[in-house]
DRENMIKE-702737 format. One line per 10 residues: their letters; for each residue x, y, z of N, C-alpha, C. Coordinates in steps of 0.2 Angstrom, whole numbers. Example, Ala and Ser with C-alpha at 12.3 -4.5 7.8 and 13.67 -1.06 7.14 Angstrom:
AS	66/-28/39/62/-22/39/66/-16/39 ~ 64/-11/35/68/-5/36/64/0/39
This chain:
PYTWTFTTKA	-366/-225/-392/-360/-228/-389/-355/-224/-385 ~ -350/-226/-381/-343/-222/-375/-339/-229/-376 ~ -336/-225/-376/-326/-228/-376/-323/-226/-369 ~ -323/-233/-366/-320/-232/-360/-312/-233/-358 ~ -308/-235/-355/-300/-232/-356/-300/-235/-348 ~ -298/-237/-345/-293/-238/-339/-287/-244/-338 ~ -283/-242/-333/-279/-246/-328/-279/-248/-323 ~ -275/-256/-326/-275/-260/-317/-269/-258/-316 ~ -269/-261/-308/-262/-261/-307/-260/-267/-304 ~ -254/-269/-307/-250/-274/-304/-252/-281/-297
APAACPCSVF	-254/-288/-300/-255/-288/-295/-249/-292/-290 ~ -254/-290/-282/-247/-295/-278/-243/-299/-279 ~ -238/-298/-274/-234/-307/-276/-238/-309/-271 ~ -237/-318/-276/-241/-322/-273/-236/-324/-265 ~ -240/-324/-259/-237/-325/-253/-238/-333/-252 ~ -235/-335/-245/-230/-331/-239/-226/-326/-245 ~ -225/-321/-242/-220/-317/-245/-216/-314/-242 ~ -209/-310/-242/-204/-306/-237/-202/-302/-240 ~ -199/-295/-240/-197/-289/-244/-190/-291/-245 ~ -187/-298/-242/-180/-296/-249/-178/-305/-250
SPSSTPATVN	-177/-304/-256/-179/-312/-258/-171/-317/-256 ~ -174/-324/-255/-168/-327/-253/-161/-328/-256 ~ -160/-321/-262/-153/-325/-265/-150/-317/-261 ~ -153/-311/-260/-151/-305/-256/-146/-306/-253 ~ -140/-304/-251/-136/-304/-245/-134/-296/-243 ~ -130/-297/-238/-129/-292/-234/-122/-289/-239 ~ -117/-282/-238/-113/-282/-236/-107/-283/-235 ~ -111/-284/-227/-105/-288/-221/-109/-292/-217 ~ -106/-297/-218/-110/-303/-214/-109/-304/-208 ~ -104/-303/-207/-99/-304/-199/-99/-295/-193
TNDRKAVEVG	-101/-291/-193/-100/-286/-190/-94/-285/-185 ~ -92/-281/-187/-88/-282/-179/-89/-279/-172 ~ -94/-280/-170/-98/-276/-163/-100/-284/-159 ~ -98/-286/-155/-98/-294/-150/-104/-291/-143 ~ -108/-285/-144/-112/-283/-139/-118/-284/-141 ~ -123/-287/-135/-127/-292/-135/-133/-286/-140 ~ -137/-286/-145/-140/-281/-151/-148/-285/-149 ~ -152/-280/-154/-159/-284/-153/-158/-278/-160 ~ -160/-281/-166/-156/-277/-173/-164/-278/-177 ~ -168/-271/-184/-170/-273/-185/-175/-270/-189
MKFRSDVAGT	-179/-271/-195/-184/-266/-199/-190/-264/-200 ~ -192/-258/-201/-197/-254/-201/-199/-256/-210 ~ -208/-259/-207/-210/-261/-212/-217/-257/-213 ~ -222/-259/-221/-227/-258/-222/-228/-265/-226 ~ -234/-266/-225/-238/-270/-229/-245/-264/-232 ~ -247/-265/-241/-252/-264/-244/-258/-266/-244 ~ -258/-270/-240/-263/-275/-239/-266/-277/-233 ~ -269/-279/-228/-272/-282/-222/-269/-288/-222 ~ -268/-291/-218/-265/-298/-219/-259/-303/-210 ~ -258/-306/-211/-254/-308/-207/-247/-311/-209
VTGVRFFKGS	-245/-309/-201/-236/-312/-203/-238/-318/-198 ~ -233/-322/-204/-233/-329/-200/-226/-329/-197 ~ -221/-325/-197/-213/-327/-196/-207/-322/-196 ~ -204/-325/-193/-196/-319/-194/-192/-324/-197 ~ -186/-320/-202/-181/-322/-206/-175/-316/-204 ~ -169/-318/-205/-167/-314/-204/-157/-316/-206 ~ -153/-315/-209/-148/-315/-214/-141/-317/-208 ~ -138/-324/-208/-135/-323/-198/-124/-327/-205 ~ -124/-321/-202/-114/-323/-204/-116/-330/-199 ~ -106/-333/-200/-102/-337/-194/-101/-335/-187
SNTGTHVGHL	-101/-331/-186/-99/-330/-181/-107/-325/-176 ~ -110/-326/-180/-117/-326/-175/-119/-331/-171 ~ -117/-330/-166/-121/-337/-160/-124/-335/-157 ~ -127/-342/-155/-131/-343/-148/-139/-340/-149 ~ -142/-343/-146/-150/-341/-144/-153/-335/-148 ~ -156/-334/-155/-160/-331/-158/-164/-331/-160 ~ -169/-323/-157/-177/-324/-154/-182/-320/-159 ~ -185/-319/-164/-187/-315/-164/-193/-310/-163 ~ -197/-305/-165/-200/-302/-162/-203/-299/-169 ~ -210/-295/-169/-214/-291/-171/-218/-287/-166
WTASGALLAS	-218/-281/-169/-219/-276/-163/-223/-269/-167 ~ -226/-267/-165/-230/-261/-166/-226/-255/-166 ~ -227/-250/-171/-219/-245/-171/-221/-242/-166 ~ -225/-242/-161/-222/-239/-151/-221/-242/-148 ~ -218/-250/-149/-213/-253/-146/-219/-259/-143 ~ -227/-259/-145/-231/-266/-141/-229/-274/-143 ~ -227/-277/-140/-223/-283/-143/-231/-288/-145 ~ -229/-287/-152/-234/-293/-154/-232/-301/-157 ~ -228/-302/-154/-226/-309/-155/-218/-310/-155 ~ -219/-315/-153/-211/-320/-151/-209/-328/-155
VTFTGETASG	-203/-328/-156/-202/-332/-158/-194/-337/-158 ~ -192/-341/-153/-182/-343/-154/-183/-347/-159 ~ -176/-345/-160/-176/-350/-169/-172/-358/-168 ~ -173/-362/-172/-172/-369/-168/-170/-369/-178 ~ -164/-374/-174/-164/-379/-181/-157/-374/-185 ~ -155/-368/-183/-154/-366/-189/-145/-368/-192 ~ -143/-365/-199/-139/-367/-204/-130/-362/-198 ~ -128/-362/-202/-122/-360/-198/-119/-353/-200 ~ -124/-355/-207/-125/-347/-209/-128/-346/-218 ~ -130/-339/-220/-136/-337/-223/-143/-335/-219
WQQALFSSPV	-148/-335/-223/-154/-333/-219/-158/-341/-217 ~ -161/-337/-212/-163/-341/-204/-173/-338/-206 ~ -175/-346/-203/-182/-344/-204/-184/-345/-198 ~ -190/-343/-194/-193/-346/-188/-202/-344/-188 ~ -207/-349/-188/-212/-347/-188/-215/-345/-184 ~ -221/-340/-181/-223/-339/-174/-227/-345/-174 ~ -231/-346/-168/-236/-350/-167/-240/-351/-169 ~ -246/-343/-169/-250/-342/-174/-249/-336/-178 ~ -254/-334/-183/-253/-329/-185/-252/-321/-184 ~ -249/-315/-186/-252/-313/-179/-252/-307/-186
PISANTTYVV	-261/-305/-185/-266/-299/-192/-262/-291/-191 ~ -260/-290/-195/-259/-285/-198/-264/-279/-200 ~ -261/-272/-199/-266/-269/-203/-262/-266/-211 ~ -267/-264/-218/-263/-260/-225/-261/-252/-221 ~ -253/-251/-221/-252/-245/-224/-251/-243/-216 ~ -250/-247/-209/-247/-246/-204/-242/-245/-205 ~ -237/-244/-199/-229/-246/-199/-228/-252/-192 ~ -222/-257/-194/-223/-261/-190/-214/-260/-190 ~ -212/-263/-183/-205/-267/-183/-205/-274/-183 ~ -200/-276/-188/-200/-283/-186/-191/-284/-183
SYSAPAGSYS	-189/-289/-179/-184/-289/-176/-181/-296/-173 ~ -173/-296/-172/-170/-303/-170/-166/-300/-163 ~ -164/-305/-158/-158/-301/-155/-155/-308/-154 ~ -146/-305/-158/-142/-305/-158/-135/-307/-151 ~ -138/-312/-145/-135/-310/-141/-126/-311/-138 ~ -124/-311/-147/-115/-312/-146/-113/-307/-153 ~ -118/-304/-156/-118/-297/-159/-116/-302/-165 ~ -112/-299/-168/-107/-302/-174/-114/-302/-181 ~ -118/-297/-181/-125/-296/-183/-122/-294/-190 ~ -130/-297/-198/-125/-293/-202/-127/-289/-205
STRDYFSGNS	-125/-281/-208/-128/-275/-212/-126/-274/-217 ~ -129/-269/-218/-125/-263/-224/-126/-258/-221 ~ -121/-251/-222/-124/-246/-220/-128/-240/-226 ~ -133/-238/-224/-136/-234/-230/-140/-237/-233 ~ -140/-241/-232/-144/-247/-236/-153/-242/-238 ~ -157/-240/-231/-162/-235/-231/-161/-228/-232 ~ -156/-225/-233/-155/-219/-237/-157/-216/-241 ~ -165/-214/-241/-168/-212/-248/-171/-219/-251 ~ -167/-223/-252/-172/-233/-254/-175/-233/-248 ~ -183/-236/-251/-185/-243/-247/-183/-246/-251
ADNAPLHGLA	-184/-253/-248/-182/-262/-251/-191/-265/-251 ~ -192/-264/-259/-199/-268/-261/-199/-270/-261 ~ -205/-275/-262/-209/-282/-265/-218/-281/-262 ~ -221/-280/-264/-226/-279/-265/-229/-288/-265 ~ -235/-286/-261/-236/-278/-254/-233/-277/-249 ~ -227/-279/-248/-221/-279/-241/-215/-271/-245 ~ -213/-268/-241/-209/-262/-240/-206/-259/-234 ~ -200/-264/-233/-196/-258/-229/-195/-251/-231 ~ -196/-245/-225/-195/-238/-227/-189/-238/-228 ~ -192/-232/-232/-186/-227/-233/-184/-221/-227
SGVDGANGVY	-178/-220/-225/-179/-218/-218/-181/-212/-220 ~ -183/-209/-215/-189/-204/-215/-196/-203/-217 ~ -197/-208/-220/-203/-210/-220/-210/-213/-215 ~ -204/-216/-208/-209/-215/-203/-200/-214/-198 ~ -196/-209/-197/-192/-210/-192/-187/-214/-197 ~ -182/-216/-193/-175/-218/-196/-180/-227/-197 ~ -174/-229/-202/-177/-236/-201/-169/-239/-202 ~ -168/-244/-200/-164/-250/-197/-162/-248/-191 ~ -165/-252/-188/-166/-252/-177/-161/-256/-175 ~ -159/-253/-170/-158/-257/-166/-158/-255/-158
RYGSNVFPND	-156/-259/-154/-153/-256/-147/-150/-262/-143 ~ -146/-260/-139/-139/-265/-136/-146/-266/-131 ~ -143/-275/-130/-148/-278/-125/-150/-284/-130 ~ -156/-289/-125/-157/-294/-131/-166/-293/-129 ~ -171/-294/-131/-176/-295/-131/-180/-287/-129 ~ -177/-283/-131/-178/-276/-131/-182/-272/-137 ~ -184/-268/-138/-186/-266/-145/-184/-261/-148 ~ -180/-259/-152/-176/-258/-154/-177/-251/-158 ~ -176/-245/-156/-179/-238/-160/-174/-234/-160 ~ -166/-235/-159/-161/-232/-161/-157/-232/-168
SFRSTNYWVD	-156/-227/-171/-152/-228/-179/-147/-228/-179 ~ -142/-231/-183/-139/-230/-187/-134/-228/-195 ~ -134/-225/-197/-133/-222/-202/-140/-226/-205 ~ -144/-226/-206/-151/-232/-211/-148/-237/-211 ~ -145/-241/-207/-142/-247/-210/-147/-252/-210 ~ -146/-258/-216/-147/-260/-216/-145/-270/-210 ~ -149/-272/-208/-147/-277/-203/-151/-282/-207 ~ -155/-284/-210/-155/-291/-213/-160/-294/-212 ~ -165/-290/-206/-171/-293/-204/-177/-293/-210 ~ -181/-298/-209/-187/-298/-214/-193/-300/-209
VV	-199/-300/-212/-205/-302/-209/-206/-309/-216 ~ -211/-314/-215/-214/-316/-216/-220/-317/-218
């Protein structure tokens, strides 16, 4: 006779899924920065899968045509999508024309262009903290460089960071 004991891991969330819940909101809805900028977040998935789109939180001052992007950690563009039918504020979502395969435990960057600035933000959000909704994880700064990434201009790879700011960009 033998006795067995084991522990099971919790099942991952049903997908499609995102890092942030629909009820998540930024500390600052309209940042007082009027320059065109690309803002984003580094993320990983526990499992291989596909990214179908981009989400971002929008304040009423964040105007213009928004374009979402998915990048490798080194800056290779994997997909882009133009947002249409946006509401005045709240979470916006756009889907790529085709799902993009991603590998498990690999860092990617999701971002969008805010041509009039006024993006949403929460300073120090990723400072020692990750944003987790298994199987997806917004990385804490320091796990794979700084998180909460940006770069002035439009449709450019965001590789600068300021105070581990969460710009409320998300992956689907």
